Each structure stands twice: as structure tokens, then as C-alpha cells.
N, C-alpha and C positions, 0 to 999 in steps of 0.2 A: 177512430179520423181525429186530428189533430188540424184547429183548424189557425191561426194566423190570422188576423185580420189586421190590412194596410192600407191608408193612407198613402197621399202626397207625391216628398217627390222621391229620388233614390234611393239622395240620402237617409228617408223617414224608412222606406224601404230595406235596404244597404245591409243592419241590425235582427233583423230577422229573419235575414235569409244568413246569418254567423246562427240564430239558434235553429232555426230546421233546420241544417244538417247538422248539426248536432243529435238533436232529437233523430235521424233518419238512421246516420249513425248507432246511436242507439236502438235500433231497430223498431221505432213510434215509427206509421202511419203518419205522413205531418200534407198539408199544404199550407201557401197562402192566398188569400184572399186579397188582390188587390185591385186596383183602373188598369185595362188593358193593351195599356202603352208602357207598363209594366212586365210581358207577356216573357217576351223574346230571355229578360232579365233574368226570370225569376227560373225561366228553366236552364238555361244556361249552367246553375247550383244542381242540372238534375232533379228539382225539386218541384208538384205534383204544383199545377198552377186553377185554382177560380178566379172570373174572369166578374168583376162586377165592373157592368158594364153602364156604367155613370160617368162623367166625365164634368166639367166642368161645362165644353167647346160644346157637350151635343145637349148638354140640360138648355141653354143660353143662359150660364147663367153672368151676370154683369159684369165683365172687369176691371170697372170702378168701386163694386160689390168686392172685389177681392180683396184688390192694393188697401184698402181701408179695414181689410182685417190683416194683413199682413202688416200694416205701419203702424197699427192700433196701439200706442201709447203706454193704454193705463186697461184697466178692468174690465169698467163700463163703459172705455170706446169700443176693446172688443165683442163685450156682452149684447154692447148694438147691434156691431156688424155681422156680427153672427146670427144676431137676432132674424136677418133680412136675406140670412142667404137660407134660411126655412126649409125651404122646398131645396134644399142640396139635401142637407141631414138627412135630411123623414127618405129621400127617394136613398140614398147611400144606406141607412139602416134596413131596408127592405131589402136590397142587396146581398149586404151581411148579414140577417136573417137566415137568408134563401143560402151564402154557404155554409152556414154553421147546418 
């Protein structure tokens, strides 16, 4: 089984759906592991779905931290923004590990 790990918005997931669709066409077992809000989208392509049961809301990630990370205009600012969101990242990695 090939498990494709995704995160982010629909625009982040969609390219991996194209990859998964081609792998499936070639006879490979494939699934996409991504947050539950993308479940219907992934399944609509006939791709197996693994729910990463984590998102910013359920983990109470401060929306200001998310905004900071999205607006970081240099690597140092991005690094400090992501350091603040480390707990969320660790949680996501644990779920991705389970998906594999």
C-alpha cells in the first residue's frame, strides 16, 4: 500500500489526487492521509482515505499564530512562527506515522 501524506488546503491536496489516481490506474494500492475535512473530496476520486484526526480548530491552535506563519516574509520569521506551533506539528507527525 502506498500512503500519500498531505496537509493544507484543497489546492495542496489536489495534485496528490492526480498522483494517486495514476498510481491506482497502474494497479497500485494507494490511499491519501489528510485531515478529515478533505474526506469527501478524496473519496470522490475513488481513492482510499485515511483520516488525520487533527486540525487547527480541534487542537485549539491560536489563529494569530497561523496568520503569522502565513504572512512570514523571511525564513527567520517562518521558523519562529513554526516553533510556536510545534505541538501541532508533533501531533500531525504522530497521525502520519499511524497512517503509514
